N, C-alpha and C positions, 0 to 999 in steps of 0.2 A: 286557471283564473284569468280574468281580464286585466290588462295592463292599466295602471293608473298614471296618467300624464302629470298629475299634480304632486308626485312624490318629491320630497326634499332629499338631498344627499345625506347619507349617514356620516357622522363625524365621531372619531374615536380617539381616546387617549390610552396609551398602553404603558404599563410599568412591569418590569421584570427584574427579579433579584435571584441570584444563584450562589450557592455555597458548594464547594467540592473538596473532597479529601482523596488524594491519590496515594496509592500504596503499591509496594512491590509484590510480584514481578510486574504485572500490568493490570491494575485494578483501580476502581474508584467508587465512592459513595457520593451522591449528589442530592441536593434539595433545591427545588426551583419553585418560586412563588410568582404568580402572574396576576395582574388585574387589568381588565379591559372595560372602560366606561364608554358607552355609546349614546349619543344624542340623535334624535330623529330616527330611532330604531324602527326598522320596517317590520310590521306585523300583519297577519292576515285579518281580513274583515269581510263580512257579508253585507252587501248593500242592497237596498230596494232599488227598483228602476228609477224612482224619483231622485233618490240620493245620488245615483250614479249619472244622472243627466240624460237618461234614455227613456223617459216616461212616454215619449211620443211614439215609441215602437210597440204596437199592440201585441206582437209575438212574445214580448217579454213580460206581459201582464201576469202577476201572480208569482213570478220567479224572483229568486235572489241571485245576486251577482257576486261571485267570490273574487276578491281583488286584494290589494295591499295598500296599507296606509302607514303614516308615521305615528309612532307613539309619542305622547306628550311627556312620558316619564323617562327619566334617566335610567338606562339599563346598565347594570354592573355585573360583570362576570369575574369570578376569582377562581384560581386554581392552585393546587399544591401537588407537585410531583416529586416522589422519592425514587431514586434510581440506584441500581447496583450493577457494576460491570466488572468482570473478572476473566483474565486469561489463565487457563489451567496449565501453563507451561511447565509447572513443577511435576506433573504426572509423567509416568513412563510412556515412551513411544508405543503405539501411535496416538495415545490419548492426550499427549501434550499439545496437540493442535486444537483442543477444545476451547471454546470461550462462551460465556453466558452473559446475558443481559436481562435484568428484571426491572420493571417500573410499575409503580402504583400512582394513579392520578385521581385526585379528588376535586370535583368541580362544584362551584356554587353560583347561583344566579338569583337576583332579586325579582325575577319574573320568569314565568314559564318560557322556555326556549326549545323549539323542536330540534331534536337530534343531539341535544347536550346531555350526555350520560352523566349521572351523579358521581360515578366513579368508574375507573377502567384499570384493568391489569393487562400489561403486555409483557411478553417474554420471548426470547429467542435463544436458540442454541446453535452455535456454528462449529464446524469441524473442518480442518484442513490437514491433508496428509499427502506429501509429495505433490502429485499433479492434480489431486482431487480436492474439491471443497463443496461442502453442503451446509445449508442453513434451514432450520425449522422455526417458524414464528407463530405465536399464538396471541390473539387479542380477545379478551373476555369483557363483556359489558352487561350490566343489569337492565331491568326495565327502564326504557328511555322515553320521555315525552316525544310525541310525533306531530302535534299541532299546538297552536298557541292557546286556544280557549276551550278545548274539549278534553274529555277523559280518554283520549286515544294514545296508545303507547306502542312501541316496538318491544316485544318481550325480550328477556335476557337471551344473549346469543354468544357463542364462542366460535371463532373462525381460525382456520389454520392456513398458513402459506408455506410453500417449500421452494427453495431455490438452490442452485449449485452450478458446478462447472467442472471442466476437465481441460487442463493445459496440454495442447497437442504438441506444440513446439514453443520455443522462447517467445515467439511473436504471434502465435495463433492459439485460440482456445474455443471450446464449445461451452455454451451456457444455456440454462433454462430457468424459468420462473413459473410457479403455479400459484394462483390466487384462489382462496376459498376451496381448497382441495377436497373437503368433505361435502361440498355442495350444500351448505346451509341455506335454508330458505329465509327470505325477508317476510316476516309475519307482522301484521298490524292488528291490534286488538282494541276493542272498546271495553271499558270496565266501569263498574259501579263503585264509587268511593266508599259507600256504606257496606259493601261486601255482601249485600243481600241477593244480588243477581250475578250469576257466573259471567266471566269474561266472554265476549262475543268476537269470533274471528271475522275481521273485516276484509282482509286480503292475504293471499299467500302467493309469493313470487319466487320462482327459481331463477336466479341470475346465472346459474351454471358455474362450472369451473373454467378458469381462464389460464391456458398454458401458452407460454412463449418459448420457442427454441431458436437458437441462432449461433452463428460463428462470429468471432471477433478477431481482427488482425491488426497488428501495429507494424507499419512499414515506414 
């Protein structure tokens, strides 16, 4: 899209409240509530050449120009996250090195916001034993709006990450991280709210698996 030099800066007010209950051996339940109010919220808009001030350019006749403008409405986003974390140190070796984390997030908005999933589930399981540590993470999201004003969505997706390491000496270690290890695609669909027309695939993108390997030393 074309840049808009008349954009105003976004202004936001944020509120966060959190309750936590900690229990033995090492565990917790948490509840976090957030609210974010934004004025001058930036949204996408299609301009005619006249509206965008380029009507004197004959090459743009008949075209629309995708750009950004400020919304006159106050945008309010609210979220609720429920979390659980637990170390399983009470299990026999080698399983006493396990720990689990689960979280459910519910998001609300008074206006359509691209990329804001209505809810999300995250989980990860970690394990450490002697010199080895491993962690598997999962993020699952439902159908998510992908534009401000159209019926374009990113369909439900679940992605997996994997990380770990091996301590070679007291001061050196090997580590690795893998993002999106199942190589899930980024799909974009258009849909009919009435349900009379099947969803149409707009784009399909493979971002690939991202692996990082390295050595770390403390001297």
